[in-house]
C-alpha positions in Angstrom: 124.4 -228.0 138.2 121.5 -226.3 139.9 118.7 -227.8 142.1 115.1 -227.6 141.0 113.0 -226.3 143.9 109.3 -225.4 143.9 107.8 -222.7 146.1 107.6 -225.2 148.9 111.3 -226.0 149.1 114.6 -224.4 149.3 116.8 -227.2 150.4 117.1 -229.1 147.2 114.3 -231.5 147.9 111.1 -231.0 146.1 108.2 -230.4 148.4 110.4 -230.1 151.5 110.2 -226.7 153.2 112.9 -225.0 155.2 111.8 -222.0 157.1 114.3 -219.8 159.0 112.7 -217.8 161.7 114.2 -214.4 161.9 114.9 -213.3 165.4 116.6 -210.3 167.0 118.9 -211.1 169.9 118.5 -209.1 173.0 120.9 -206.2 172.7 123.8 -206.6 175.1 123.6 -204.2 178.0 126.3 -201.7 178.0 125.3 -200.5 181.4 123.8 -202.2 184.3 121.0 -199.6 184.3 119.2 -201.1 181.2 115.5 -200.4 181.8 112.8 -203.0 181.9 111.0 -201.2 179.1 113.7 -202.1 176.6 113.6 -205.7 177.7 109.8 -205.8 177.2 110.2 -204.3 173.8 112.6 -207.0 172.8 110.3 -209.7 174.2 107.4 -208.2 172.2 109.6 -208.1 169.1 110.8 -211.7 169.5 107.2 -212.8 170.1 106.2 -211.1 166.9 108.9 -212.9 165.0 107.6 -216.2 166.4 104.0 -215.4 165.5 105.1 -214.4 162.0 107.0 -217.6 161.6 104.1 -219.7 162.8 101.8 -217.9 160.4 104.2 -218.6 157.5 104.4 -222.2 158.5 100.6 -222.4 158.5 100.4 -220.9 155.0 103.0 -223.3 153.7 101.1 -226.3 155.2 97.9 -225.1 153.7 99.5 -224.5 150.3 101.0 -228.0 150.3 97.6 -229.5 151.3 95.7 -227.6 148.6 98.2 -228.6 146.0 98.0 -232.2 147.0 94.1 -232.1 147.0 94.2 -230.4 143.6 96.3 -233.1 142.1 94.1 -235.9 143.5 91.0 -234.1 142.3 92.5 -233.8 138.8 93.2 -237.5 138.8 89.6 -238.3 139.9 88.3 -236.1 137.1 90.4 -237.8 134.6 89.3 -241.3 135.6 85.6 -240.0 135.7 86.0 -238.6 132.2 87.4 -241.9 130.9 84.6 -243.9 132.5 82.0 -241.5 131.1 83.4 -241.1 127.6 84.6 -244.7 127.2 82.6 -247.2 129.2 79.5 -244.9 129.5 79.1 -244.6 125.7 79.7 -248.3 125.1 77.2 -249.4 127.8 74.5 -247.0 126.3 75.0 -248.4 122.8 74.9 -252.0 124.2 71.7 -251.2 125.9 70.1 -250.0 122.7 71.1 -253.1 120.8 69.9 -255.4 123.5 66.6 -253.6 123.7 66.3 -254.0 119.9 66.7 -257.8 120.3 64.2 -258.0 123.2 61.6 -256.0 121.3 62.0 -258.5 118.4 61.6 -261.4 120.8 58.4 -259.9 122.3 57.0 -259.1 118.9 56.6 -255.5 119.9 58.6 -254.4 116.8 59.3 -256.1 113.5 63.0 -256.7 114.0 64.1 -259.3 111.5 66.4 -262.2 112.4 69.3 -260.6 110.5 68.8 -257.3 112.4 68.8 -259.2 115.7 72.0 -261.0 114.8 73.5 -257.7 113.7 72.7 -256.2 117.1 74.1 -259.2 119.0 77.3 -259.0 117.0 77.6 -255.3 117.8 77.1 -256.1 121.5 79.7 -258.8 121.4 82.2 -256.3 119.9 81.4 -253.6 122.4 81.8 -256.0 125.3 85.4 -256.6 124.1 85.9 -252.9 123.8 84.5 -252.3 127.3 86.9 -255.0 128.7 89.8 -253.3 127.0 88.7 -249.9 128.5 88.6 -251.5 132.0 92.0 -253.0 131.6 93.4 -249.6 130.4 91.9 -247.7 133.4 93.1 -250.4 135.9 96.5 -250.2 134.3 96.5 -246.4 134.8 95.7 -246.9 138.5 98.1 -249.9 139.1 99.9 -251.6 136.2 99.2 -255.3 136.1 102.8 -256.0 135.2 103.8 -255.0 138.8 101.6 -257.9 140.2 102.6 -260.3 137.4 106.4 -259.8 137.4 107.4 -257.3 140.1 108.8 -253.8 139.9 112.4 -254.7 138.8 111.3 -256.8 135.8 108.6 -254.1 135.0 111.2 -251.4 134.9 113.5 -253.6 132.8 110.7 -254.3 130.3 109.9 -250.6 130.1 113.5 -249.7 129.4 113.8 -252.3 126.7 110.7 -251.1 125.0 112.1 -247.5 124.9 115.4 -248.7 123.5 113.5 -250.6 120.7 111.3 -247.6 119.8 114.0 -244.9 120.2 117.0 -246.3 118.3 119.0 -243.2 119.0 118.7 -243.5 122.8 120.2 -246.3 124.9 118.6 -247.0 128.3 120.9 -248.7 130.7 119.7 -250.4 133.9 121.6 -251.0 137.1 119.9 -252.9 139.9 121.5 -253.8 143.2 118.4 -254.7 145.3 116.3 -257.8 145.7 112.6 -257.6 144.7 111.7 -259.0 148.1 113.4 -256.1 149.9 111.1 -253.5 148.3 107.9 -252.9 150.2 104.7 -253.4 148.2 103.5 -249.9 148.6 106.8 -248.6 147.2 106.6 -250.6 144.0 103.9 -248.6 142.2 105.5 -245.3 143.3 108.9 -246.3 142.0 107.5 -247.6 138.8 105.5 -244.4 138.1 108.4 -242.2 138.9 110.6 -244.1 136.5 107.9 -244.0 133.9 107.4 -240.2 134.1 111.2 -239.7 134.2 111.7 -241.7 131.1 108.8 -240.1 129.3 110.3 -236.6 130.0 113.7 -237.7 128.9 112.5 -239.0 125.6 110.3 -236.0 124.9 112.6 -233.2 126.0 116.2 -234.2 126.8 117.6 -235.4 123.4 119.7 -237.7 125.5 121.9 -240.4 123.9 122.0 -242.4 127.2 119.6 -242.7 130.1 120.6 -244.7 133.2 118.1 -246.1 135.6 119.5 -247.3 138.9 117.7 -248.9 141.8 119.7 -250.0 144.9 119.5 -250.6 148.6 121.8 -248.8 151.0 121.8 -247.1 154.4 118.4 -248.5 155.3 116.7 -247.0 152.2 115.8 -247.8 148.6 117.5 -245.4 146.3 116.2 -244.6 142.7 118.2 -242.6 140.2 117.2 -241.7 136.6 120.1 -239.8 134.9 120.3 -238.6 131.3 123.1 -236.9 129.3 120.7 -234.6 127.4 120.3 -230.9 127.1 118.9 -230.3 130.6 117.0 -227.1 131.3 117.3 -223.9 133.3 115.7 -224.6 136.7 115.0 -220.9 137.2 112.4 -221.0 134.4 110.1 -223.3 136.4 110.7 -222.1 140.0 107.4 -222.1 141.7 105.7 -223.4 138.6 106.4 -227.1 138.4 104.6 -229.1 135.7 102.1 -231.7 136.7 104.6 -234.5 135.9 107.2 -233.2 138.4 104.5 -232.4 140.9 103.1 -235.9 140.5 106.5 -237.5 141.1 107.0 -235.4 144.2 103.6 -236.3 145.6 104.0 -240.0 144.9 107.3 -240.0 146.8 105.8 -238.1 149.7 102.9 -240.5 149.9 105.3 -243.2 151.2 107.5 -240.8 153.2 110.1 -240.7 150.4 112.1 -237.7 149.1 112.9 -236.6 145.6 115.3 -234.1 144.1 116.2 -233.0 140.6 119.7 -231.7 139.6 119.9 -230.0 136.2 121.2 -227.1 134.2 121.5 -226.1 130.6 123.5 -228.7 128.7 124.1 -230.6 131.9 121.5 -233.3 131.6 118.9 -234.2 134.3 119.5 -236.2 137.4 116.4 -237.4 139.3 117.1 -239.0 142.7 114.6 -240.4 145.1 115.0 -242.2 148.3 112.5 -244.3 150.3 113.2 -245.3 153.9 113.0 -248.9 155.0 111.3 -249.3 158.3 
């Protein structure tokens, strides 16, 4: 089973970079008469290796920053578009209907009573739509179920829903951690990673069984989502991770967590994340 790495990582952890600085050791002097010129040459060469390494580190850091900013900007644009296309249009229509009623009240236009009632009924309907839009957007930012029930019941509910809808797939849960032991800022991250992992498994894996595990061990919270599906060739996405995988990595990194994916053709997919407990 192979590890999925992006262009920032080579140690099996998504988004974690390992850079080996090449260096040339000083050649061993075969004679005590080795000149100072050769030593200076080696010093200059070593210094050049160090400078090259620092430059590479800087590029990696900039690349990671730009990718993170790009992902955040895409999320802002998505929310902005939903606000504009959803709430924006509803509020515009509501304003027109309200103005129609006001014009009728002021006698500026001959709006009949039935027309005013029609406008008020339309406004009432659109207010309900607007409330639904707001709930949907808020849920996309932070699911209300996390606050109402907690992350463990929320994951359990999500797994049950998938089992109901996808009769050919069984989702098994294994929890060995108390809700109170999971820091609040971890809960949304864990829930979203599970959500994305399950969505990917349902869409692509053709798995018969998906196991979701959450446990506490070695001063950390450990999350695992494992399926027995078709898997995929990790070499096909090296350096070109989809937004879903990038999003999972960035969510984990936002709370100093780490995430890795083990997969291969006909070997299923194993997503493992760990979050340190302070």
